[in-house]
N, C-alpha and C positions, 0 to 999 in steps of 0.2 A: 505494500499499500505504500508506504513512503518511498518505494523505486529508487532506493540507494541504501546502503549499508552506513548504520547512524557510525561517524567519524571518520567517513569518507570524507579526504582534503573537501572544501569547497560547496559543502552541500547541507544545507539547511531547509526546514521545512518550516512554514507559518502557521498559526495554532490551528485554523480548521482541520488542517490534515493531518495533525497530531491527535485532536478532538476523534476526528476518525479511525485512524490507529487505534486509541485505548477504546474505543465503543467495540470495535472489531476485536481487538484481544478477550476485552470481557465476554463478548458472544461467544467466542469460542474454548473457554476456560472456566471452569467450574472452579479455579481457585480465585477469580478476578472480580469484583464489581467494579460497574463503574457509575460515578454519582455526579450529575450537574449541582452543585452548593447554591449558586447564585450566578447573576451577570458583572463583570467587571464595569469599570468607569465607563469604557466605551459601547459598552452592550454585548461584548464575546460573552461564552459560556467561561464560567470558572468550574472547572471540574475535579474530580478527586477518584481515585482507583482505592477500593479497600482490597488487601491481597491477605490471605490466609487459604488455612487447608477448607475443604468444602464443608467439613463438618462445620467448623467454626464459623465458618459464613451462616450455616443454616440457623446458627444459636447467637448472632451478634447482638440481638439484645441484651439475653442474659450477662452474656460478656461487657457489656456497657454497664450494666447496673453493679457486679464485683467491682468492676473501677471505680464508677460514684461513691459508693461505700467506702473503698480504700483512700479516697482524694478525701473524703470527711467524713474521719473515723467517731463521728460523734451519732454518726446513721448505723453503726455497727451495735445491736443492741444486746448481741449476746458474743462469747466466747466462740460459741457454735458455728455463727456467721463471719466470725473474722476467721476463722479456719477454713471455711468453705472458701471465702474471697482469697484468700492465700493459697490453696491448696489448686482450686479449679481454675482461678483467675486468667488471663495472659497477659504478658508484657506486652502494652500498648506503645508502637512506636508512629510516629508523624516524621516523614521524609518531605519537606519541603525543598523546591529547585527553583533556579532562574529565575528568581523574585531581581536580580540585576541582567537585564535582557540583553547587553553585550557578551555577558560570560554564558557563552552560546554551548558549551559544554554542557551546560545546564537544561539545555533545550533538550537534547537528545539520553543524557544518562539514564533519567526515569524510564525511555524506553527500553533501553538493553535490559536494565532492572528488572520492569515488569515483565518482558519477555521471559529472562531467565526463571524468576520464579513462576512462572505460569507452566513452563515446560519441563526444568530440570528435575531428574529423578533421583538425583544422589541423595544419599543420607542426609547429609547437612541441610537441603534445600529442604528437605521433609522438617526434620525438625526444628528449621523455622519456620515453617508453617503449620506445624501441630501447635507450637508455643508463644508465638509471636500473632500478631494482628497488627497490621500495615495499613497505614493510611497517607497513600503516597500523592501527594500535591505536583504534579509535573510542571507547573508554572506557577509561581506566586503572581505572575505579572503578565498574565495571555497577552494584553493588548502589546505589552513590549516585543513578545516574541514576533508579532506578525511585521512590528514597525521595523526592527534590527533585519530581520529575513530579509524582508523588500529591498531595504539600502542597501545589504549586502550583495542579494543579486542584481540589482542596479549599476553597480560600482564595479562588480567583476572584471577584471582585464583592464582597468583603468586606472590613475596613480593613486586613486582614494578608494583603493580594493583595501578592505581588512580596518576600515577607521569607523570612529562613530557617527550614528545618522546626525544630521543636522536638527535635531528637538530632540525635546528630553523623551526617554523611553518608557517613560510612565506620564500620563497626560498629564498630571500635577507637579508632581513632586519626584520625579527622574530617580536616581540614585537614593535620594530619601525614602525610600519605599520601605527600607530597613529600620529606618530611623523611629517607625511609626508603631513601635508594639507596647507603646503604654497612652498613646492620644488617642487612638486610634480614627485617626482623621479619614480615611482611606477605604475607599467599599472593598477592596482584596482584602486588608487587614480584617476589617470587621466580620467579613466573611469566615475568616480561615478561624479567628478566634471564636465566633458564637456559631459554629457548625463542626468544631473538629477540637479546639481548646478545650474549650470548656464545654464539651460533651463526652469526649473519649476523654481526658485526663491523661495523656499519654507520660507514660514514666520515662520515655527519650522524643528528643525530638533532634534530627540531624538538618542542619540548615545547609544545601549544598551552593558552593559558591567558587569564584575563581579570583585572583589579584596578579600582580601584577609578571612579568613576563622573566625577570630580570633576578631574582630569588631563588628561595625552596621551589621546589617542583610540587610540595603539597605541607599544608600547616594542619594537623589536628591538635585539640589541648591536652594538655593544661597549658590555661591562658596565663599570660602575664598578670602579676601585680600591677594595679590593686583590685581586688576583689569586692565589688559593690555590699559594704559591711551586712546588709540584711540577707543576704544568701544564706540557706541554711549550710553548715560545713560536713553535713554531711551529703548535700547535693553537690556541694566542690568537690568532696573525694571521689564522687561517683564520675563526675566528668574528667578527673585527673586519670580514674582508673581505666575509663573506657577510651579516652581519647589515644592512651598511652598502648594500652591493648589493641586498636585498630592498626595504631604504628607500626606495632610489632608485628604484627599478621601480615600487613602489606610489607614489610621486609622482608619478612620469609619468603614472598613471592618474587624478591629480587630487584624492586622498584627501590629507590634510591633517591637522595634529595629530600627527603621528609624531614620538616622542623616541628618541634612542639616547644610551650613554654617561650614562645617567641611571636613577636609581631604586635598581636591582639589581645588587650585587656577585655576583663571582664564587668566594668563599671558600668555601663550605662544600661539602665532595664528599658531605653529604647529600642535593642536588639533583641532581648532576651527575656521575653512574658514567662517561660516556663521555669526561670530560677525562682520565681515569685508564685510559682503553681506547682509545687513538690517536684517537678525531673527537673533531667539534666537537658540542658542544649550544647549540642557538638556541632560546632561549626569548623566545617572543614574549606579552604582553599586553596584552590589547585592554580596552578601558573597557568597561564593567559597564553593564545597565538595571536595572530591578528583575525580577528572572529575566528571563521572557517578555514583562513589561511593559514598555511605553515609558515614559524619562523626560525630563523636561526641564531640560536644565542651560544655563542663562543665562550670557554670558561674564563678567560680572563676580561670577558662584559659584566658576568655575573657583578650583584652590586660588593663593594668591598666592605660596606657596611651595611647592617639590616641592624633592626630592633631586636636586640635578644640574641642574634648568633652571625655569624660570616658565613655565607653561603659557598665561601670559598676553601673555607677550614672544617675538619672535623672535631666535634664537641659532642659532650653528652647528650643536647638535645638535638643535636644534627650529626647524626651517625655515621651516616653513609651519604656525602655530598655527589651532587649529580657533575657527570662529569664536561657538561655543554653537548652543543651539537642541534640537530633540527629537534624543533619540541613540533608536535601536529594534535591536531583534534583527537585523532584516536588516539593519544598519549593520553589527552585532559580527558575525554570520556572514560576512558581505562579504569583511571585514577582513581575517579568520582565515583564509577560503578562499584568497582572492589572495594574500596571504604566504604561505601554502604553497603556493602554482603557482608562486610568483617561486623561490622556493628550490629545487624541482623541476628550474626551468627551466636555474638557474643548475649545479646536480648535473649535469645532462644536458650542458649547453653545457662545462663543465671538467671532462667525466670523469677525461680524463688526468693533470688536476692534482691533485683530488682524490684519485686512487689512490698516485699519485708520491707526494705528502705523506705519505700514509696510513705507506707502505712506508719514508720516512724517519723518522716520529717511531715506528715501530717498531723500526730500525736501531740508532738513538740509544739506544733503551730497553737494547735486548738488548748493546749495549757501552758504558752505564753512563757516567753524571754525574760527571765529574773531583773535583766538592767533596762527593757524596756517600758515606756510608758504603757500606764494602765488603759488609757483611750486616746482618741485625740476628740474632741470638743469642736464642731463647729458652727459659729451663728446663722441661724435661719435666716436672719434680717440682714439679709447684704444683697450685692446687686444679682438680681435674681435670673441674670441669662449669666453670667457668670458662673455661679452656685450649681445652677443647673449643667453647665458644663464640666466641672468638675466632677459631681456627686454622679453625673452618668460618665463618667472615664472609671471611677472607683467602681459601681456598679456593674458596667462590663468585664470588668477584668475579676468580678466574681467576691469583691467585699461585702460584706455585710452592713447596712447602715441603718441606726434604729433613730429616734426620736426620744426625748424626757419627756416624761408625761407631767412635770409638773418643775416649776422653777428649781434651781437647784446651786451650789457654791461648790467652786471647785477652782484650785490654783490661785488661788488670793480672788476669782471673780463671782460674778453674780452674772446666770444663764436663764434664759428666759424659758418658760415650758416650750415646748417644739425645737429646742437646738436639736441639731444632729451628732449622733454621737456612733464613733468607731471604736469600739472598744476591741483591743490587740490581742485577743484570746480566741482566732477563729482559722478558719486554713487558710487564707488569705494574706492575713494580717502582715506580710514582709511586703506585699503588695502595697500596700495600705501606707504603710508606714516609710517606705523610700518615697513615694509620691508627695508625702504632708510633710516630711520634716525638713530641713534645711543640711546641705553638703558641705562637707570640711574635706576635700579632697585633700590629700596630702601633696607636701614641697618635695616632691620628686626631682631629683636631677642627674645628669648621665655620668658627672662623679662629683663627689663634694668640692660644694663651693661653684659648680660649673652650669651649665645651661641648661633649661626646664627639659626633664623628659616628657615627652609631646605624649600627650593620652591618645588613644584611639580614636574617640568620638568626642563627648563634651564634659564637662565638671558638675553640671548644676542640671536638675529637673524638678524643684520643688514649685508644684501644681499651684499651692494657697499664690506664691510670690508672682508665679508668669501669670495670673489671674487676677488679682489684686483684692484677692481675699483674706480673712482670719483664720487661722486651724490652730488649734492648744492643746500643745499636748499638757497631760494629765496624769500624776506621777502613781494617785490611789485610785482605790478602788473609788464608786462612784454609789452612794446611797439615794438613788432617785430610780423612780417604777422607768423602764426602759419599752418601747413598742418592740413587735416583731419586726423583723429586716422590712425596709419601706422601697418600694419603686421611687425613684427622683423624679421629676416632671423631666419632659425629653427638654433639650437645648434646642430653642428656636430661636434664631437670629433674625435682631429688625434690622430692615435696611437701614443705612446710616445717612443716606442721601435724598432729597426730594425727586420725585417721578422727573421733574425738569431740572436736572441738576447739569454742572457742568460738563464739559466734553471732556473725559478722562481718555488719553492712550497712554496704553503700557507697551514701556520697551519689551521686543521680541529677541534677545541675540541668534544668532545662527549659532554661534559657541554656545548652546544652551545651559542656562543658568538655573541651577533649581529654584534660587530664590523668586526668579520670575514664575516659575509652577507654581510656588507656593503663593505668592501675591496673586495669581489667577485664582487658586483656588480660594483663598479667603474673598478677593471680590466677590466670586461665583455663590459663595456660601451667603454672603453677607449681601448678596441683590446690588452690587454696585456694579450701574455701567460703564463698560470700557472698551477699547479699540485696540486690539495688539497694534504695534507698530514696528514694522522691522525696518533692517536698515538702509534699504534703497528708498524708503519712505521718508524717513531723516534727511538722506544723503540731497533728496530732489527739492528741501525746504517750502516756503509756504504753509509751516504749520500752524500757524495761528490761525490761519482761514478754519481747519478744522479741527484744534484742538484747543481747550483753555489750561488743561494740566496735562503734562508729561512725566510721568512716573518712572525711575530710573532703577530698578531691582538690585541687589546686592550683585556687585559683578566689578572683577578690578579694572584700573582702566585701559591695562593693555588687551585686556578681551574685548571690552567696549569700542577701542579705536581699530583694534587690528583684526577682532575676529578670527574665522579659521583660516588654515593655512590656504597655498594656491592650488594644492593639489584638487581639491575640494571642487566639483563644476560650478556654474553660475546656477542660480545667484547667491549661491552659500561663501564663497571665499571673500575674507576681508569683512570687517566691521562698519563703523561709521565714518571713521577717517577724518582726516585734518575738515574734511568737509563740512561731515555731518555735526561734527563740533561748531563750526560758525554757525551752521543752521540753528544750533538749538540757541545759540546765543543769541540769533536775530528772534528767534521764539518768545524769549525772556524779553528782549530789549522794546519788543514791542506789545508787552503786558498780560504774556502769560506766566504760568506758575512750571518752575521745574522742580520736580521733587525726588532727589534722590539719597537711596537707604545703603546704610554702612560703607563700603567699599566703593559704591557708584561715586561718593562724595566726594571721594579724592578725585575721579575724575573730573567732576563738576565746578572743584576747584582750580583745577589746573587749566581747564579749556576754557572754561570762561573769564580768568583770569579775575576772581574771586578775593577779596581783600583780608582773606581768612590766611591762616597757618595751621598746619597738621601739625600739633607736637609732637605725635608719633611716629613720622616720616623716617623711615630708615633707622628707626630704634632695633636694636637687637634684642632677642627673646630673653637674653639674660639682664638687662636695663627695664622691659617691661613685658607681660606675659599674663594673657587673661584668654585660655584656651577654651570658651564657651561658659560663660560665668553671669549668674544676677549682680546686678550692680545696684545700689539706691541711686535714682534721679531727683534732683530740684527742681521743681518747674515755678516759670513764672506765671502762674494762675490767672494773670488779666491779661494774657494774650489769647487772641482766638483760636491757636493751634491746640493752649493747654486748656479749651474749656471744656468745664465737665469732668476735668481731671483733678485727682487728689493733688495735693502739693508735691508727696513724694511718693514714687511708685517705682517697683523693680522692672528695671530694665535689662533685656540681654544683650551681652556684648560677649561680639567674639570676632578679633581680624578688624575693628573699623577704627575710625581717627577719633582723634581728640583736638578740638577747636580752639583756637587763639583767634580773638578779632582784633584785625588791625587800623579798622576805619569803622568806628564805633557810629558815626555819621549811618552808614549805609548797612551795616550788619547788626542784629539784634540776638540776644542770647534768650532762646525761648526755655531749655533747661539745661542744667549742668550737674557735671561731678562732683560731691560736695568735697568744700576747703579741708575737712579733716581727711586723711588718708584713711583713716582706722572706719570709717563709716561707710566708705566704698563698698567693699564685697557684702553681699547679703545670700550669697549662695556659689559653690564653687572654690575656683581658685585663682588668684593672682599675685603677681608677683609686683612690687614698686609701685602700688597704686598710687604713691606721691605724683610719679609722672603724670598723674591726669589730675589731679587734686583741683577743684575749682574749675578746671576747664569747661569749656562750653562742650555739649551733648547732642545738641540740637537748637541750630541757626534757622534764621528769615534774613537773608540778605537781597537787598534792593539793589534791583539792574534796571537802567531805563524805566519804563512803566511797569515791570514786571517783578518776578522774585525767582529766588533761588530757595528751599527748603531744603538743609542737610541736615539729614538724621546721620550720628555716629554709631548706629546701634541700628538691629531690624527690630523693628516693632510689631512686625507681623512673624514671628519666631515660629517656623515650623506649624505654622494654625494653631499657636499654644499660647501666646502672649497677649490674651485678652485684656491684660491690663493697660499695654501701648498701644491697643488698635483704635482707641480714639483719638491720638496724636496723628495719627496716618489718615485715618477720616476727614478731621478737621483741616488738613491741609488741602483737601479736594473739594470741600465747600466756598472756596474762595476768601475774601478779606472782609 
């Protein structure tokens, strides 16, 4: 049906073809069932395979109930019920693939794995089928499979062969779709959580990815430190044991270039839903090619320095270096498929241990951890939209939310009846605590006194700060009657602009920026009318005739100016260029409003010759560093941009500028970072905050009859920072 052997050079399939293959496999095999779970962002079928022995498939509901009881030990009323669930239950494994659509081995490894499990008669496969229930999601981003495949086939034999498409491969969030596993903003995340994670409660989740081509051939856990502190230690041990066991199995097959305890840490919950729901998450990262085209990587081109190991040298966590050479799609598919099979073999062999440890983790969560607060108290009289959004996230994550039956005092404060209470003595208490508490990321250096050691992602995820809400940790038990778990009111954003609002243009670079996609998602979700504006439109000029406001999402000045390289076909190569910069200047001079977010503000300052200096320009990491943190923002509430916003809110800072005004007659500070450096950081990590103390964070600069709004932060960060949304929306309203 595919008409090629999965792993063959330069051969990919679009998503509808893969769906037809999986449907045909399910019809042909009594070991496989295909289910459509919902629709993707662009309306494609989102499907999954359940694979097990025919006997197990006939009793799926029975095994689902066993696992649900183990996930919540409070439902195990008797010792007999516990023994039955442990004796008769199966290890539930969820394997997900192809969330990042340019990691094309993930399009095809599920085909090979599913076919092997459907047809193989070996003792190992029979044991897997008997002892494991596998849910296989062939792609967490089906839309992207088709986007990347179409682009790849279009550019075969051209200079652009093997390049990334000139658009986000997830309609809204591109590569950030694997940073959505606590905010649940995207359809694909919600489908997977609602239909699989929260229904089947897998003991093991295996997430198949690819990485760069010039390091290891395969990464497997253990992860690097830091581990997010609320992850159960027994779960961490399970991750370490399983990842190492997989690496050992693959090494025994002769595979080289396998790294463990390198490159990737396990701090952020944005990538690891299951770490807070009782199961292990095994991330595998296989080296990439040029999409489906082979690549040649000589040994001396392997990265001399990699995080946690050197791919040219043998070490305890990189025991058998790859010697370089040609790396093909077949290599990628082989590493991915054999790794997944080794994981399933372990899940089958140690079924009893996986189930017993899963139950132990559940009991420890229900009984509570001594050093944790007893509960979080969340006042009901807060911003209703933000409160609904935050409670909705916790509820989707399986957290039990209760309300107080009467007024009570806790932590020296008085709380009204109806206050929300989250007791941290429940199965998914760690999910709640992780998202409600302030993060104190450790100060990690490459060597003592040296530059910072970069985290893999970001260092803060405190929802109350992001959403402008108050949540109070209470140490002692509450003496107040609590309701049964409640379902919070649905999150329903209201349009911030009138129907006849300004004409908004949103810049959309062909060098696709995730922040542009997030901004589109925010505008679409909140019903903000806009038009996407591409490079050629900006270069053509006459912008004032069509737009009142143009928004530049977070993107580097180089990417905005230069765009994609010349190997891309027209109209994709090049950015707005100097011509486009001059066009934007004329737009502002003629009365338009240019809104620049985060790094795009550096472009605006440079291209429009604004009387502003970025005090962080060319400052090295050892002199200032904040890799995704929440900072305290002080606002001039008399300014129209700060209308309706408290005097202090938390703002998301990640790689942005900090401003010094050079001409106060032309530029006004709307918001600044506190003058006291000790007050800047609210959650996460920062080095040398004194560099930005008292500096501008949000400016309005007059230019001609128009204005430029410079944000030194991302006010719509990953669809989460509702506290600073109004600042962005207010810039669209005009003066």
